[in-house]
C-alpha positions in Angstrom: -21.5 5.7 65.2 -20.3 8.2 67.8 -16.5 8.3 68.3 -14.5 10.2 70.8 -13.5 13.7 69.9 -10.3 14.0 71.5 -7.5 12.8 70.0 -6.3 10.6 72.8 -9.3 9.1 73.5 -9.8 8.8 69.8 -6.7 6.8 69.2 -7.1 4.6 71.9 -10.5 3.5 70.4 -9.5 3.4 67.1 -6.3 1.1 68.1 -8.3 -1.2 70.1 -10.7 -1.6 67.0 -7.8 -2.3 65.1 -6.5 -4.7 67.2 -9.8 -6.5 68.2 -11.6 -6.6 65.0 -10.0 -5.1 61.7 -7.2 -6.5 59.7 -6.5 -2.7 58.3 -7.5 1.0 58.9 -9.9 0.8 55.3 -11.8 -2.0 56.5 -12.0 0.0 60.0 -13.3 3.0 58.2 -15.5 1.2 55.6 -17.3 -0.7 58.2 -17.7 2.2 60.7 -18.4 4.9 57.8 -15.6 6.9 58.8 -13.6 9.2 56.4 -10.1 8.0 56.4 -8.7 10.9 55.5 -10.3 13.0 58.3 -9.0 10.2 60.5 -5.7 10.3 59.8 -5.8 14.4 59.6 -7.2 14.3 63.4 -5.1 11.9 64.9 -2.1 13.4 62.6 -2.5 17.2 64.3 -1.8 15.0 67.6 1.4 13.5 66.1 -0.6 10.1 65.6 0.5 8.2 62.4 -0.8 5.1 60.7 1.7 2.4 60.6 0.4 0.0 58.1 2.8 -2.9 59.4 1.4 -2.6 62.8 -2.1 -1.8 61.8 -2.3 1.0 64.7 -1.3 4.5 65.1 1.7 5.3 66.5 
């Protein structure tokens, strides 16, 4: 699955997926075959961090 490379497009895509289809980041990564650490590092570089309580990157 191709996901956006731009971190701002990526955070929008991931948050929409989390909101609409997944109850956790682990579920999203497993289902979409993404490396959780890589995703968190890429979004972290743009100052987005995953909130477990909100189930989104903020």
